[in-house]
N, C-alpha and C positions, 0 to 999 in steps of 0.2 A: 479916679478909677476909669471914668468913661471918656476916652480920648477921641481925637478927631477921626482916627482910623475906625474906631467902634461906630461912630456916627455914620461914616461913609458906608460901612458894611451893613448897618441896620437899614439905612435908606435904600440901598441898592438891592440887597439880598433878602432883607426881612429878618435877618438874625446876625448876631455877632457873639464872640466868646471873650469873656473877661477872665484873666488868669491872675493868680497870685494874691487875691484879695482876702482869702480866708487863712487865718493862722493855723499852724500845724495842730496845736492842742484842740482848738475848736472843731477842726475837721475830724480828728481822731475820736473825740467824744460823740460826734454825730454818726460816724461810721459804727461805733460800738452799739449805739442805740438801734441803728438799722439792722445790725447782726442779731441783736436780741429780739427785735420785733419779728424778724423773719423766722427765728428759731421757735417762737411761740405761736406763729400763725396756725389757724385763723383767729386766735384770740387777740385781745387788745386792739380791736377796732378795724381789722381787715374786712373789707367787703367781699362777699362771695360773687363770683362771676362765672360765665359759661366756660371760660378758659382759665383754670387756676394757675397756669404758668405765667400769667400776667395778673398782678394783684395790686391793690391800692388801699391806703388809709386816707380817705378823702379829707377828713378834718383831723389832722394830727397836731397835738399841742404839746409834744414832748419838749421840755425846756432846752435840751441840747440843740434842737433844730431852731427853736425860736431865738436862741442866743445868736446863732449865725444870721438869722433874719434881721435882728435888731442891730447887730454890729456892722453888717455888710450890705444886706439887701435894702434896708431902709435908706441909708445914705446914697446908695447907688440909684435907687428909684428917684430920689430928689435931684440927682444930676441929669436925669432923663426927662422927668415930668415936671410941670409947673408946681403941682402939689401931689403928694403921695401918702395918704393916710396909712398908717401901719395896720397890719393884720395880726390876729392872734392864733393863726393856724397855718400849716403848710399841708401839701398833699404829698405823701410818700408813695412812690411807685417802684415795684420790683419786677424785673423780667427774669424768669428762671430758665435754666437750660432746657431746651426742647420747645420753647415758645416759637410758633410760626405764624406769620401773617398770611392772609389769603387774598390780599389785594382788595379787601372790602372797604367801602366807605364806612367810616365809623371810627373806632379807636385807632385803626391803622392809617387813616387818612382823613383829616378833618380840621376845621377850625373850631375853637371853643365857643360857647355861648348858648348852646341849645338849639332847638328847632322851632320854637314858638314864634308868634307874630313879632314879639319884642325879644331881642336877644339879650343875654346877660353880658353886657358890654364892659370891657376893660381895655386898657391901653397896651400893656406889655405882659409877657410871661417870662418869669425867671425859672431856670432849671439848674439846680446845684448837683453836680456829679459827685456821688459818694464812692463810686468805683470807676476805673478808667474805661474809656471806649476807644479802642485802638484799631478797630476793623468794622466792616459792615455787618458782621455776623455775631455780635455779642449782645443783641437786644437793646441797642442804643436808641436814643431819641433821634428820629429822622425828620427831615424837613424838605419842603419843595421850594427851593430858592426862587424868589421873585413872585411867588403866588400871592403875596400880600398886595402887590400892585394889581393883579387881575381881580381879586376880590374887591379892592377899592373901586375899580372901574365899574364892576357889577353893581355895587351899592350906589355909586353916583348916578347910574342910569335910572334908578327907580324914580317914579313920579313924585314930584314935590307937592302936587295938588290933590292927592288921593291917598287913602290908607295903604301902607306897604306891609306885606307879610315878609319880614326880614328873614325869618327862618327858611321860607321857601326859596328866597333869593340866594341864600347861602348854600342850600342843598343843590340848587341848579348849578351854581358855580363849582361845587365839588365834583359833580358828575362830569362836567365839561373838562375840568382839569385832570380827572382820573384817566381819561382816554390817552393822555400822553404824559403821565406822571413819571418824572425822573428824580426820584428821591435821593437825597444826600444824607449821609450819616456823619455829622461833624465829629471830628476827633477831639476827645476830652480826656484830660487827666483828672484824677480825684481832686476836688476843690475848685475846678473850673466852673464858671457860671455862664450858661448860655442865655442870651437875652433875645427874645423874639417879639416882633410886632404881633399884636393879637389877631391880625388877619392872615398870618402865615399858616399855611397848611402843614400839619405835622402828624406824627404817629410814632409807632414803635417798630423797630426792625426785628427780624427773626434772630433768635439766639441759638446758634448751633454749637456754641462753646460749652465748656464745662463750668463756667463761672456765672454767678448771679450778677445782674446789673441793678444798682440802686441809684435813684435820684429823688430829690424832693423839689417841689414846684410851688411857686406863688404867682397868682394873677394880681397884678397891681393896676390900680385905676386912679386917675386924678379925682380930687374931692367932688367936683360936680357930678361925676358918674355914680357916686355913692349916696349923695344927698337926696333924700326922698322928694324934697321940694323942687330941686333943679334937675333931677335925674332924667325925666322924660325928654326934656328939651336938649339936655347934654348928650343923651344917647343918639337922638336924631342928628344932632350936629356932627358927632363923631362918625357916624355911619357914612356921612357925605363928605367928611374931611378927615382922612386917616391919620393926619398929624396934629389934629386938634388936641390941645392940652399938653403937647410936648414942648420942651424948651427950644 
């Protein structure tokens, strides 16, 4: 699934798109579940937020989503990472008509992992499109190409002989990039999978259309980043080497 072109784009831009990996029946079942969950919101696990036009189920364990993860995302992760323990949940996110970003650092422009001294480190983010994204104005997942390289340089500059507050370093990098942020909304068809480096800045674009945008996400990490015994050292190593644990 993950060809040389995908590798080249991931290294250069921080993201790439894999198409044609999900069969029609599995995709339709996942879409049906997303329709159901949106119809019953805020019930069945949706988290409340200040802007209900963007909403998420952070830990979604619907079997239709997990079937796609097991059949497609697990083997894809193993083509990219040295090891890739499976997960038993995905994050479902929906952007409803009328959602508008305000140029804020946060959900609209960020890298994942939190803001604490130690970040919740992982290697790659998968996003599975359940609805198409064919313009900049349908609430699509948007990215800042190349920002993974800037964050990598920021993290490499941190002292090796003193404690580092990685969350502060991340926020400083976000503020600097925000001053000249030229976001891109990758075009996706339903069933496409966007693969991003975990250091890539991303967010959600405004939705001025009449259609809802649905995606589900998985953050994937190599085994050392999950292992409590090795995790601290592995995180430190990855923050200073952004391609650590990749194939």
